[in-house]
C-alpha positions as CSV (number, residue, x, y, z in Angstrom):
1,M,0.0,0.0,0.0
2,E,2.8,2.4,1.0
3,G,4.6,1.7,-2.3
4,R,1.4,2.3,-4.4
5,R,0.9,5.7,-2.6
6,N,4.4,6.7,-3.4
7,L,4.0,5.7,-7.1
8,K,0.8,7.9,-7.3
9,K,2.8,10.8,-5.8
10,I,5.5,10.5,-8.4
11,L,3.0,10.1,-11.3
12,S,1.2,13.2,-10.0
13,L,4.4,15.3,-10.8
14,L,3.4,14.9,-14.5
15,E,0.3,17.1,-13.9
16,P,0.6,20.7,-15.3
17,R,-0.3,22.3,-12.0
18,H,2.9,20.8,-10.4
19,I,5.3,22.0,-13.1
20,M,5.1,25.6,-12.1
21,N,6.0,24.6,-8.6
22,L,9.0,22.5,-9.5
23,P,11.6,24.0,-7.2
24,E,9.4,23.1,-4.1
25,I,8.6,19.7,-5.5
26,L,12.3,18.8,-5.8
27,K,12.8,19.3,-2.1
28,R,10.3,16.5,-1.3
29,D,11.8,13.3,0.1
30,Y,10.3,10.8,-2.3
31,V,11.3,13.0,-5.3
32,Q,14.9,13.1,-3.9
33,T,14.9,9.4,-3.5
34,L,13.9,8.7,-7.1
35,M,16.4,11.3,-8.3
36,M,19.1,9.4,-6.4
37,I,18.0,6.0,-8.0
38,L,18.1,7.5,-11.4
39,V,21.6,9.0,-10.7
40,A,22.8,5.6,-9.5
41,I,21.6,3.9,-12.7
42,L,23.2,6.6,-14.8
43,A,26.4,6.1,-12.9
44,V,26.4,2.4,-13.7
45,L,25.9,3.1,-17.4
46,I,28.6,5.6,-17.5
47,F,31.0,3.3,-15.6
48,W,30.3,0.4,-18.0
49,Y,30.5,2.5,-21.2
50,G,33.4,4.4,-19.8
51,L,35.4,1.1,-19.4
52,S,34.4,0.0,-22.9
53,F,35.8,3.3,-24.3
54,I,39.1,3.2,-22.2
55,Y,39.9,-0.4,-22.9
56,G,38.6,-0.6,-26.4
57,T,36.2,-3.5,-26.1
58,G,32.5,-3.9,-25.7
59,N,33.2,-6.5,-23.1
60,P,35.6,-4.9,-20.5
61,I,34.5,-7.0,-17.7
62,L,33.9,-10.7,-17.9
63,A,33.0,-13.5,-15.6
64,V,35.0,-16.7,-15.9
65,A,32.5,-19.5,-16.6
66,S,34.6,-22.6,-16.4
67,K,37.6,-24.2,-14.5
68,S,39.7,-24.5,-17.6
69,M,42.2,-21.8,-16.5
70,E,42.7,-22.9,-12.9
71,P,44.8,-22.1,-10.9
72,V,45.4,-18.8,-12.7
73,L,41.7,-18.0,-13.0
74,Y,38.8,-19.7,-11.1
75,K,35.3,-20.0,-12.1
76,G,33.4,-17.1,-10.9
77,D,36.3,-14.7,-11.1
78,L,35.5,-11.2,-12.5
79,I,38.3,-10.2,-14.9
80,L,39.3,-7.0,-16.6
81,I,39.8,-7.2,-20.4
82,E,41.7,-4.9,-22.9
83,G,40.7,-4.8,-26.5
84,M,43.2,-5.9,-29.0
85,K,44.3,-3.5,-31.7
86,N,47.3,-5.4,-33.0
87,A,47.0,-9.2,-33.0
88,A,50.7,-9.4,-33.8
89,S,51.5,-8.1,-30.3
90,I,50.0,-11.2,-28.7
91,Q,52.5,-13.1,-26.8
92,V,52.3,-16.9,-27.2
93,G,53.7,-19.7,-25.1
94,T,52.5,-22.6,-22.9
95,K,51.9,-22.0,-19.2
96,D,55.2,-23.8,-18.3
97,S,57.3,-21.8,-20.7
98,D,59.8,-19.2,-19.7
99,Y,57.5,-16.6,-21.2
100,P,53.9,-17.8,-20.9
101,G,51.4,-16.7,-23.6
102,D,48.9,-14.0,-23.0
103,I,45.4,-15.1,-21.8
104,I,43.0,-14.1,-24.5
105,V,39.2,-13.9,-24.6
106,F,37.6,-15.0,-28.0
107,H,34.4,-16.2,-29.5
108,E,34.1,-20.0,-29.6
109,P,34.2,-21.1,-33.3
110,N,31.2,-23.4,-33.0
111,D,29.3,-21.0,-30.9
112,P,30.1,-17.3,-31.5
113,D,27.8,-16.3,-28.5
114,D,30.1,-18.2,-26.0
115,L,33.2,-16.4,-24.9
116,I,36.3,-18.5,-24.0
117,V,39.1,-17.4,-21.8
118,H,42.3,-19.5,-22.8
119,R,46.0,-19.0,-23.2
120,A,47.5,-18.3,-26.6
121,V,50.2,-20.9,-27.2
122,Q,50.9,-20.6,-30.9
123,K,50.7,-17.8,-33.5
124,I,50.1,-18.6,-37.1
125,E,50.7,-16.0,-39.8
126,N,48.1,-16.1,-42.6
127,G,48.8,-15.3,-46.2
128,D,46.8,-12.1,-46.0
129,G,48.8,-10.5,-43.2
130,T,46.3,-11.5,-40.4
131,Y,47.1,-14.0,-37.7
132,S,45.3,-17.1,-36.2
133,F,46.1,-18.6,-32.8
134,K,46.2,-22.0,-31.1
135,T,44.9,-21.9,-27.6
136,W,45.0,-24.0,-24.5
137,G,43.3,-23.9,-21.1
138,D,45.9,-24.2,-18.4
139,N,43.8,-26.8,-16.5
140,N,43.0,-28.8,-19.7
141,V,44.9,-32.0,-20.8
142,A,45.2,-31.1,-24.4
143,R,45.3,-28.0,-26.6
144,D,42.0,-26.8,-28.1
145,W,41.3,-28.3,-31.5
146,W,40.4,-24.9,-33.2
147,E,42.4,-22.1,-34.6
148,V,41.2,-18.7,-33.5
149,D,41.1,-16.0,-36.1
150,E,42.1,-12.5,-35.0
151,S,38.8,-11.2,-35.9
152,S,37.2,-13.5,-33.1
153,I,39.4,-12.1,-30.4
154,V,37.7,-9.8,-28.0
155,G,40.7,-8.9,-26.0
156,K,43.3,-10.1,-23.5
157,Y,43.2,-10.6,-19.7
158,L,44.8,-7.6,-17.8
159,D,46.0,-9.5,-14.8
160,F,43.2,-8.0,-12.6
161,K,40.4,-10.1,-11.2
162,I,38.0,-10.0,-8.4
163,P,37.3,-13.5,-7.0
164,W,33.8,-15.1,-6.7
165,I,31.6,-12.1,-7.6
166,G,31.5,-13.3,-11.2
167,N,29.3,-16.2,-10.0
168,I,26.4,-13.6,-9.7
169,A,27.0,-12.3,-13.2
170,L,27.0,-15.9,-14.7
171,F,23.3,-16.0,-13.9
172,F,22.6,-12.9,-16.1
173,V,24.2,-13.7,-19.5
174,P,22.9,-10.7,-21.7
175,L,24.7,-7.5,-21.4
176,E,21.5,-5.6,-20.9
177,V,20.6,-7.9,-17.9
178,K,24.0,-7.5,-16.4
179,I,23.8,-3.8,-16.5
180,A,20.2,-3.9,-15.2
181,F,21.3,-6.1,-12.3
182,V,24.2,-3.9,-11.3
183,A,21.9,-0.9,-11.4
184,L,19.2,-2.8,-9.2
185,W,22.0,-3.7,-6.7
186,I,23.3,-0.1,-6.4
187,T,19.6,1.2,-6.2
188,V,19.0,-1.2,-3.3
189,L,22.0,0.1,-1.6
190,V,20.9,3.6,-2.1
191,I,17.3,2.9,-0.7
192,M,18.8,1.1,2.3
193,E,21.0,4.2,2.9
194,V,18.3,6.8,2.4
195,S,15.2,5.1,4.0
196,P,16.4,5.4,7.7
197,S,17.0,9.0,7.3
198,L,13.6,9.6,5.6
199,R,11.7,7.6,8.4
200,K,13.6,9.7,11.1
201,K,12.6,13.0,9.3
202,T,9.0,12.0,8.9
203,K,8.8,11.2,12.6
204,N,10.3,14.6,13.5
205,N,7.7,16.4,11.3
206,E,4.8,14.5,12.9
207,N,6.2,15.5,16.4
């Protein structure tokens, strides 16, 4: 009931008689709460697309979905990715070599919607000046059967991860859902922070 009353109050702001009184309306608690929620959602969008711009990839953050890269990366790790502008710069080598290859993120050849996080172990120069790569999960017995074309590479792992938190993101596969989930999470935190002060202020006004 309380939520329905607040919704009616918010919708009533669209009435012409309220527009002239906008400065006074903006001082009301429920309006300030709504504005804080919108600001939180906007901040999430700016953060996500800001990272995308800085690191040059549409997937700057990714949750590791399997155990194939243990013990370097565990399932549920949230990792930071940098887009690749020059495939020739990708370092290759097995995990046990003196100079292990870069860990790259790429579209799985049989399922382009699936992103794989494996180590680049061999570089193949194609006749047209492009490169393909052989990959290998550190925790797998054998190399991957495929060759990864450079056009399928999303980026490389930047050696920064947040353990476990990626398990939550794995439940929300589409990008839009991930953004909505993070926005909802921040919104809940904002409401939890604001609600006690609003209740206290309301009681003071009643007294």
